[in-house]
C-alpha positions in Angstrom: -2.2 40.1 1.6 0.8 38.0 2.7 1.8 35.1 0.4 2.8 31.8 1.8 6.6 31.4 1.5 7.6 29.1 -1.4 8.8 25.7 -0.3 12.4 25.1 -1.2 12.6 21.3 -1.8 15.7 19.2 -1.0 17.2 15.8 -1.8 16.1 13.3 0.8 15.9 9.5 0.3 14.0 6.9 2.4 10.6 5.8 3.6 8.2 7.5 6.0 5.5 5.3 7.6 2.5 7.6 7.7 -0.6 6.9 9.8 -3.1 8.4 7.3 -6.0 10.3 8.8 -9.6 9.8 7.8 -10.9 12.3 5.2 -7.7 12.7 3.1 -7.0 11.0 -0.2 -3.7 9.1 -0.4 -2.4 11.8 -2.8 -3.4 14.6 -0.4 -1.6 12.8 2.5 1.4 12.3 0.2 1.7 16.0 -0.6 1.4 16.9 3.0 4.3 14.7 3.9 6.3 15.9 1.0 6.0 19.5 2.0 6.7 18.7 5.7 10.0 17.0 4.7 10.6 19.4 1.8 11.4 16.4 -0.4 12.1 16.9 -4.1 10.3 13.6 -5.0 7.7 11.5 -3.2 5.3 8.7 -4.0 3.1 6.3 -2.1 2.8 2.5 -2.3 -0.9 1.9 -2.9 -3.9 4.0 -2.3 -6.1 4.1 0.8 -9.6 5.3 0.4 -10.4 8.7 2.1 -12.5 6.8 4.7 -9.6 4.6 5.6 -6.9 5.3 8.2 -3.6 3.6 8.9 -0.3 2.7 7.3 0.6 4.5 4.1 4.3 4.1 3.3 5.6 7.3 1.7 8.7 6.9 -0.5 11.0 10.0 -0.7 13.6 10.6 -3.3 15.3 7.5 -4.6 13.0 5.3 -2.6 10.3 6.1 -5.2 12.1 3.6 -7.3 10.9 0.7 -5.1 7.3 2.0 -4.6 6.2 -0.6 -7.1 7.9 -3.3 -5.1 6.0 -2.4 -1.9 2.7 -2.0 -3.9 2.7 -5.8 -4.5 3.2 -6.8 -0.8 0.7 -8.3 1.6 -1.4 -6.0 3.8 -3.5 -6.4 6.9 -6.7 -4.5 7.8 -9.3 -4.1 10.5 -12.7 -3.3 9.3 -16.2 -2.8 10.7 -19.0 -4.0 8.4 -22.3 -2.2 8.8 -25.1 -4.6 7.9 -28.5 -3.8 6.5 -27.4 -0.9 4.4 -25.8 -0.9 0.9 -24.2 2.2 -0.6 -23.1 3.1 -4.1 -19.4 3.2 -3.0 -19.7 0.1 -0.7 -18.5 2.3 2.2 -19.9 4.9 4.6 -18.9 7.8 2.3 -21.4 6.7 -0.4 -25.1 7.3 -1.0 -27.5 4.8 0.5 -29.1 2.5 -2.1 -31.1 0.0 -0.1 -31.9 -0.7 3.5 -32.9 -4.2 4.6 -33.6 -6.0 7.9 -30.6 -7.7 9.5 -31.2 -11.3 10.4 -30.0 -12.9 13.6 -26.3 -13.4 13.3 -25.1 -16.8 14.3 -21.3 -16.8 14.7 -21.0 -20.3 13.2 -22.9 -19.1 10.0 -20.8 -16.0 9.7 -17.6 -18.0 10.1 -18.7 -20.5 7.5 -19.5 -17.8 5.0 -16.2 -16.1 5.5 -14.3 -19.3 4.7 -15.5 -18.8 1.1 -13.5 -15.5 0.9 -10.1 -17.1 2.0 -7.5 -18.3 -0.5 -7.4 -17.4 -4.2 -10.8 -16.0 -5.0 -12.6 -14.2 -7.8 -13.6 -10.7 -6.7 -15.6 -7.9 -8.4 -14.0 -4.5 -7.4 -16.3 -1.6 -6.4 -17.4 0.6 -9.3 -16.0 3.6 -7.3 -12.3 2.5 -7.5 -9.1 3.8 -8.9 -8.9 1.0 -11.4 -8.7 2.3 -14.9 -10.6 1.5 -18.1 -9.5 3.2 -21.3 -7.0 5.3 -19.3 -9.7 6.7 -17.0 -10.4 5.8 -13.4 -13.6 3.9 -12.9 -14.7 6.3 -10.2 -14.8 9.1 -12.8 -17.1 7.1 -15.0 -19.3 6.2 -12.0 -19.7 9.8 -11.0 -21.0 10.6 -14.5 -23.6 8.0 -14.0 -22.3 5.6 -16.6 -23.4 2.0 -16.4 -20.3 0.0 -15.4 -19.8 -3.7 -15.4 -16.6 -4.4 -13.4 -14.8 -7.6 -14.5 -13.9 -10.2 -11.9 -10.3 -10.3 -10.8 -8.3 -13.0 -8.9 -7.0 -11.9 -5.6 -5.5 -13.7 -2.6 -6.8 -13.5 1.0 -4.6 -15.2 3.6 -6.9 -15.0 6.6 -10.1 -13.4 8.0 -10.6 -13.3 11.8 -13.8 -12.3 13.4 -13.1 -9.7 16.2 -16.7 -9.0 17.2 -20.3 -9.7 16.1 -22.9 -7.2 17.1 -26.6 -6.7 16.3 -25.9 -5.1 12.9 -22.1 -4.9 12.8 -19.3 -7.4 12.3 -15.6 -6.5 13.0 -13.0 -8.3 11.1 -9.2 -8.5 10.7 -8.1 -9.4 7.2 -4.7 -10.3 5.8 -4.6 -10.2 2.0 -2.5 -9.8 -1.1 -2.2 -6.8 -3.3 -5.3 -5.6 -5.2 -7.8 -7.0 -2.7 -10.8 -4.7 -2.0 -12.0 -5.0 1.6 -15.1 -3.1 0.4 -15.9 -6.0 -1.9 -15.5 -8.6 0.8 -17.9 -6.7 3.1 -20.4 -6.0 0.3 -20.4 -9.7 -0.8 -20.7 -11.0 2.8 -23.7 -8.7 3.3 -25.4 -10.2 0.2 -24.7 -13.8 1.4 -26.3 -12.8 4.7 -29.3 -11.5 2.8 -29.2 -7.9 4.2 -26.4 -6.1 2.3 -23.5 -4.3 4.0 -20.9 -1.6 3.6 -17.6 -0.7 5.2 -18.2 1.6 8.2 -14.6 1.7 9.4 -11.4 0.6 7.7 -7.8 0.7 9.1 -4.7 -0.6 7.5 -2.5 -2.2 10.2 0.6 -3.0 8.2 2.1 -3.5 4.8 4.9 -6.0 4.4 7.7 -5.8 5.3 6.6 -3.2 7.9 4.6 -5.5 10.2 6.1 -4.2 13.4 7.1 -0.7 12.5 5.9 2.5 14.1 3.6 4.9 12.2 3.6 8.7 12.5 0.7 11.0 12.2 0.7 14.2 10.2 0.3 16.2 13.4 3.3 14.5 14.9 5.5 15.1 11.8 4.4 18.8 11.7 5.2 19.3 15.3 8.6 17.8 15.0 9.3 19.9 11.9 8.4 23.1 13.7 11.1 22.3 16.4 13.7 21.8 13.7 13.9 19.7 10.5 16.8 17.6 11.8 14.3 16.0 14.1 12.5 14.5 11.2 15.5 12.6 9.8 15.4 9.7 12.4 11.9 9.0 11.2 13.0 8.3 7.6 13.7 4.6 7.2 16.5 3.6 4.8 15.6 2.2 1.4 17.0 -1.1 2.6 14.1 -1.4 5.1 11.7 -1.7 2.1 13.8 -4.5 0.6 13.9 -6.7 3.7 13.7 -10.3 2.6 15.1 -9.8 -0.9 18.0 -11.9 -1.8 21.2 -9.9 -1.8 24.2 -9.8 -4.0 27.4 -8.0 -2.7 29.8 -6.3 -5.1 33.4 -5.2 -4.7 34.6 -1.7 -5.8 35.5 -2.8 -9.3 32.1 -4.5 -9.8 30.3 -1.5 -8.4 31.8 0.9 -11.0 30.7 -1.4 -13.8 27.3 -2.0 -12.3 26.8 1.7 -12.0 27.5 2.1 -15.6 24.8 -0.4 -16.5 27.2 -3.1 -17.5 26.3 -6.8 -17.0 28.3 -8.7 -14.5 28.8 -12.5 -14.0 28.2 -13.6 -10.5 29.2 -17.3 -10.3 27.8 -19.9 -7.9 25.4 -17.4 -6.2 22.6 -20.0 -5.9 20.2 -17.2 -6.6 17.8 -16.8 -9.6 15.5 -13.9 -10.2 15.3 -10.4 -8.7 17.9 -9.3 -6.3 19.0 -6.3 -4.1 22.5 -5.4 -5.2 24.6 -4.0 -2.3 28.1 -2.7 -1.6 30.3 -4.4 1.0 28.7 -2.3 3.8 25.2 -3.5 2.9 24.0 -0.2 1.3 21.7 -0.9 -1.6 22.9 0.2 -5.0 19.8 -0.9 -6.9 17.6 -3.7 -8.1 18.7 -6.3 -10.7 17.9 -9.7 -12.1 20.2 -12.7 -12.0 19.7 -15.4 -14.6 20.5 -19.1 -14.7 24.0 -18.3 -16.1 24.9 -16.0 -13.3 24.5 -12.9 -15.4 23.5 -9.8 -13.3 21.5 -7.2 -15.2 20.6 -3.9 -13.6 16.9 -3.0 -13.5 16.8 0.1 -11.3 19.9 2.0 -10.1 19.9 4.3 -7.2 21.6 7.7 -7.8 24.7 6.8 -5.7 25.4 3.7 -7.7 26.3 5.8 -10.8 28.5 8.0 -8.7 30.6 5.2 -7.2 
């Protein structure tokens, strides 16, 4: 019996924009990308349910240090709500709990109900979620049949657009902040309509700041890798792409050496307060730092090359 050759991993830094397929967990998709690129380190920037498809930014190498930054960014989704059927997971992967008759759907009524989901709202996450209680994911408790009362959480929804209304389905485009569950919006809309609902289709369109960026499928990445690994490198976005929109502070060579050693620096008259992207004169990011009201720059996360400068 032939054993699969052991993967020899390499140092590679940057961000790959994966078009996650349906049926894979985010971690399974992450591991596939990591092995295709043979990356020593990899992490993703927020889970997509196995049912969901679409953008899953994969951070390789030093880019894993900004995964938390991307996790908190706005996201956009398209979803199809299946009315008249509720499930235990609030999506099509779950067990059917109740079936009810779907009323006639007046667009004006649906639009009015959706207005209540826009802005800062209190949302109850699905019991089958990756949120943790006592260090354990809620979905693990739910699978054991434990009775779970999910606490309300404040989330922000920027907009909800109706794409289509059918006899028993509603298609929506939703732009929202981090931590928002589309399954909860669909579930709660179904209850307001008096018939229940679950997510039939869910696709993530973008994660800020990658609103206009091209995604790549696993099949595409694998095919390129088989022709030669060098062909994969143009698909790796630089770390700076994930920090688009961050205020930037530029250092000279003397300051870079001190910054790389973790020393505090004084940056007078910058006009910036809070978190910043610290760069060399060429614009390459050296790490993340905070700048206080006195102009003191304190490193928070340094990239490997900052310490080598």
